[in-house]
N, C-alpha and C positions, 0 to 999 in steps of 0.2 A: 932385796929381796931379804936380806939378810937382817934386817930393821924388824921384817914382818914375822922370820921364823921364829927371834929370838923372843918377840912378841907374844907369840902363840905358845912357845916350851914354856914363859912364863904364867900365861893361862891356863897351860896345862898340871904346872907345878904347884899354883896354889887352888887346883881343882875346882877352878871358875864354872866349866861346865862339865857337865854330868859326865858319865861315863856306865856304859849299858852291856853288860855278857861281856866285860874286859876290851871293849873297844872303844877307844876313844877320837872323839870329830878332831879337837884338836890337835894331836899327833897326827891324825890321817892327812889333816890339810899342810901341815908342816911338812910333810913328806913329801906330799904334791908338789910343792910351791919347789921346794927344794931341786927334785928332778926337774922340772921344767926350768929352771934357774939354771940349771947342768946343761940340759938339753940345747939351749940356747945359746951357752956359750962353748958349744960344742961347734953348735954352728958358726960362730961369729968368726972361731978361733982356724976351723979347717974346712967352712964350707959345706955344709953336708949334701950330699946329692938329694934332690925332693923325696924318692923314694924311701929312704930314711928317714926324712921329717915325717914324711906322714905312718911311718907305722911305728918311731921309736915311741910317741906318744903312747902308744898301747900299754908297754910295761907299766907306766905309773896309774894303768887301770888295776893293777893287784891289789893295793891297799884300800882304793875303792871298793871297789868287791869283796875283800874281807870285812871291811866295816859294813856296807850293804846285810852283807850274810850273817854278821854278829847282830845286828839292829832288828833281827826278823822278817817276816816275809811279808809282813805292810809295807816293808819298802820296794816290794818288785811292782807295786800300780802305780800305774801313771791315770791322770783324769785328761781327758782328751774332752774339749766341748763337742757337742753333738755323738760323741762315739764313747762317752761316758765314763766310766772308767775300768781300765782294762790292765789285767795281770797278767804280765808273761813270765811270771814264775821261772822256773831255773836259767832260760834266756835271755832276763834281766841280767843277771850277773856276769854271763859269760858274751852279751850280743850288744847288750843297750847301753850298758856302761861303758867299755871299750870304744863302742862307735861315737857315743857322745863324748868321750877325753880325745880320741881322733881329733872329730873333727871340726869344736871349740878350739881347741889350739891351733891347728893350722890354719883355720879360719881366720881369727886375728892374727896370727903373724903373716898370711898371705895382704891384709889390708894395712899396709905401713907406707913408710920413703916421703912422707907430707909432714913439716912440722905439727904436732900435737895429733895428730892422726891417732898414733899408736897409742897414744892415754888416755886424750878428753874421753874419747867412745868407751873404751872398758870401762873407764870411770863412772859413765854415765849405767852401765851395766850394773856395775858392782854395787853401785848406791842403790839400784831399784832391787835389785834381789837381797840387801839387808831392808829395804823397809818391810818386806811381807816374810821374814825370816825368825820373826821372833827372838826366842834368846840366843839364839844363833850369833845374832847380828856382832854381838860380841867380839868375834873371831875375825873380823876385817873392819873392825875400827883403825888399827895402826895400818894395816895395810891401805886402807882408803886415805889415809890422811898423807901418807908416803904417795900413793900415786899420783893423788891431788895435785902435791908439791910437784912431781917429777911434769905433771901435765902443764902447770903454768909454766915453767922455763921450758919445756918440748914445744908447747906453743910459740913462744918467743925466737925459739931459736938458740936456747943457751943449752941445753943438753938433750943427748941420745940417747934413748934407752935400747936400741940396738935389738937385736935375736933374743939376747937374755934377762933380758924386760916382756918383752911380746909374748915370748914362751911361758914364762913366769906368771904373767897375769890371765893367760889363757889358760893355764893349766888351774891358778886360783879359781877363775870362777865356773870352768866344772867341775873340781871337786867341789868347791860350796855349794853348788845346785843340788850334787848329788847326795851331800852331809845334809844339807836341807829339806830334801828332798821338793826341789824346785826344778826339776829336771824341763818340763814344758814349759815353764815360764821363761829359761835362758834359750828354750830353742825359739822361741817366740821374738824373744829380748835380740836376737843372733843372726835377724832375715837379711838383714844388709848383708853380713860378714859370710851369709849363704848367697847371697846373690851374686859378692863380687867373688868369691871362689868358684862359682858355678861358672860364671862368665870366662875367668881366665882358664879353666881346666877343659870345657868343653872347646874353646877355639885354641887351643893346644892341641890337643888328640886329634881335631879334626881337621886343622888347617897346620898345625906347626908354625904357630905365629906366637909371638910374647905383645901384653901389653907396652906399648910405649907413649908416652906424652912429652910432649916437645915445651921447654921453656923459653920465651923470650929477654927472659929479664925481668920479664914482669908478669906477666901472663901466663899459666900453663892452658894448652889446645892439645888436640885429638883429632887424626883423622878416622877414625877406628872405635870399634864398641867391644875390647875385649877384656874390661875388668868397669866396676863401678868408676873411679877416678877418670879412665876414658871413656864412659860412658854419659858423668856430669859434664864433660870439657869438649861434648864433640860438636866439632865447627862451634861451640862456644867457648872463649876463652875467658877463662878465669884466674884472680891470685890465688895463692896456695892457700892462704886465709879462707875464701869464700869458699873453694872447693873444700875444706876439713870443717870450714861451719857448715855447709850442707850437707853431710854426711853423717856429723854429729847431729843434726838434726834429723837424721832419718834413724839414726841408731835412739835416740830419747823418744820418737812417736812408734817404733818397734816396742822400746824399751815400756811406756806408758800403756800398749795395748795389753801387753803380758801382764802388768800389774792390774787393769781392768778386768781382763778374763780372771785373774786369781780373785780378787772381792767375787764376780760372780759366780765363782766355783764353790764359793766357801757355803 
């Protein structure tokens, strides 16, 4: 997190990414990453209640709202297949951006617990967004390198990112999508995350049960379908790396669909 922020501050200092109407994309992204990491650290230290974790990311939407407003009304539109271009107007600033930030940050944080899962999947989405972000891609070069290094060691069980890392990367993805006007592309890319969060929340609210997976020393298995992990291992034991690989492939597929739609909508 700190390495990425220092890199982005240097981009701002050398004026690599243009500033429009006094609004800086690099500073906006840096603030978002710092807030995401700080929120994750709080959760690691004092184990925040899910109600707080669900709504605290909304505060991080403030610099993104300021950024979107400063760059003009063109940013209030989202191109959706079959529906065309929708202009949300003032609702884009105070509803769409906060919802996007809260959903992405919490969804990324909720899909974890296995070696590599919290790093490989976000890295796939990050690379996908960079390929279609034009000149803004330079903002994520260093964060991408750092995250790929973390993914290599995390997949091998040598390092763990915790909530600090998962919240920081979730906020990075959400902020970069707003800055680069790739909201719809991000929404498609995180569909596996949305499925996982929906299963967890619906099960908890309606049945007051949590998702659990058993481990016999070699393979993971579950007797229910309350999350994406338990859905994949439902009466079908798999090794940890097999589960991570399957979910990573799902994220890669959703990201590929997002990139395809981006090309079709050009």
